[in-house]
N, C-alpha and C positions, 0 to 999 in steps of 0.2 A: 692657604689655598688647599690643600689637601683635606682639612676639617670641615672648610666651607661646601667643597664638593661631595663628600661624603655625607654631611647633614643634609644637602639638597637631594642627592640619589636616594638617601634613607628614607626621606620623607615622602618621596615618589613612590618608592618600592612598597613602603607602608600603606600609602592610600591604595594603590593597586590592588593588594591583597585582602582588604578589608570586605569587599564583596566580589563573588566569582564573576568572571567575564562571561558574558553571554550575548551572542548574536551581535557583536561590534560595540557594546557598550556594558557598563558594570549593572549588574543584576542584583536588586534588593529585594526580589520577589521569590525566595528560594523556599520551597516546601519539602517536607519529608512526604514521600509516597508510601502507600500502605506495606510496600516490600521493603522500605528503608531507605530507598533510592532517594538522592537530592536530586530536586529538578526545579525548573521555572514553574511557578504558580498557575499561569495562564496553560502551559504546555501539561502540566499535571492534569489540570480540570478538562482540557481537550480530550485527552486519553481516558480519563476515568468517566467522564460524563458525557462524551460526544459520542459519535457513532460507533468507536472502538469500545464502548462500555458493554455492548452485548449486540447480536446479531439480530437484526429487523429486516422483515419483508414489508416494503412499502408500496401501495398502490399511488404513484405519483400523479397519474390522471388515468381516466377510465382506459384501461388496457395496456398502461405502460407501467412496470413494475421495477423496483430496484432493490436488490439484496445489499444492505448495508451493514458494515461492522464486521463482516466475515474475514476481510483481509485489508490490505493497504488500498485498494479501489473498490469501487460499488460496481455490481453486476447489473446490467439493464438489459431486460426485456421488453420487448412489444409484441402484443398479441395479436396474430393475424387470424384469418379466417380457416385456415388449415394447420395453423402451428405457431411458434414463438420465432421472433427474430431476435436474436442474441447479439450484444455490443461486447465483444470480448469474452473470453473463456476461462481467465485464469491463467495462472502460472504453471500450473501442471495437471494431469489427468485428475488427481485426488481431488483438488480444488473442483473441477469441472463436475465430478459426480456428486459432489456435496452440494454445490450450488444448485445443479441440475434437480437433484431431490427436493431441496428446499422450494424451489420456485413451482414445482409440480404438485406441490401440496396446495398452491393456490390456483395453478393454471395447469390442468392436467392434459397437455398438449405436446408433440415432440418438437424439436427445434428444427426448423426448416431452412434457416439462414442465418449467417454469422457475418457481421461487419467488425473488422479489427481497427481498432484506433490507432494501434501501434505494435510493434513485433513481440514484446514480451509478454502479452496477455493471449498467447495462441495456444498454450499448453494443455487446456481442456477440452479442445476442439474434438477429440476423439470420444469422449465421454457423451458430448452433445450428440455427435452423429449417431451413437449407439441408441438414442431414444427415438429416432426417426425409423419407423419400421419400412419405408420405403427406400432407405438408403440415399434419398436424392437431397444433396444439400446446396444451397448457393452460398458462396463465401467471397466477401469483398474486403478489399484491403488497399492499402499504397501499393503502387506497382514495385515498390522495392522492399516489401516485408519479407519476401524470402532472404533477399540479400542481407538485409538487416539481421535477420534471424540467424543465418550463417555466420556472420562477423562477431556474433556474441558468443559462438561456441567453437570459434577456431583459437588461435594462439593467444588473442587478447582476452577471450572467455575469462579465464580465471581470475585476470587483474579486474575486469569490468566487474564480476561477481563480489571480489573481494572489497571493492569500492562502494558497490552498493550496500554490502553489509555495514561498512563503517559509516556510511550516510544514514541508514535506518537504525543504526544503534544495536545492530545484532550481536556486537561482540561484548557489549556491556555487561555487568554481571547483573544476575537476576535478583541479587539483594544487596543493598547499601550495608557499609559498614558503620 
């Protein structure tokens, strides 16, 4: 019986190690990325040819602009009579400054209002506010946006940041072996 069990388990283990496990199934579409990393072919194509392939400023519709490919999320601006209405501001002031410079190459107007979709894209607001000479800016968001932002920087903040890094692959090596 021991030999039969060993043979049975051995064949199951062998079958599982032939192909890497990816998203709940066995993956037979592994490719090598330019940096040597092994990745699923569709994911590698998305990263290299999709919006992450380079930053683009796209006029989605007349007066509606999207900055795509600069970070994990797009930045959207709507051109109004007196200035730009921004949807989210980036994770930090540096991102806000960079994106503001990009959009103002297309539309040279200050940001007059910000709409937050959720709390972790609020970090670039100071950069947007600096673009407004009147220093008057309307800001809209969920009533709990401040509470949610505070909860991510308290005792649980480091754990949440670490999990975000794991999900986004930030701890993976830059080059494969």
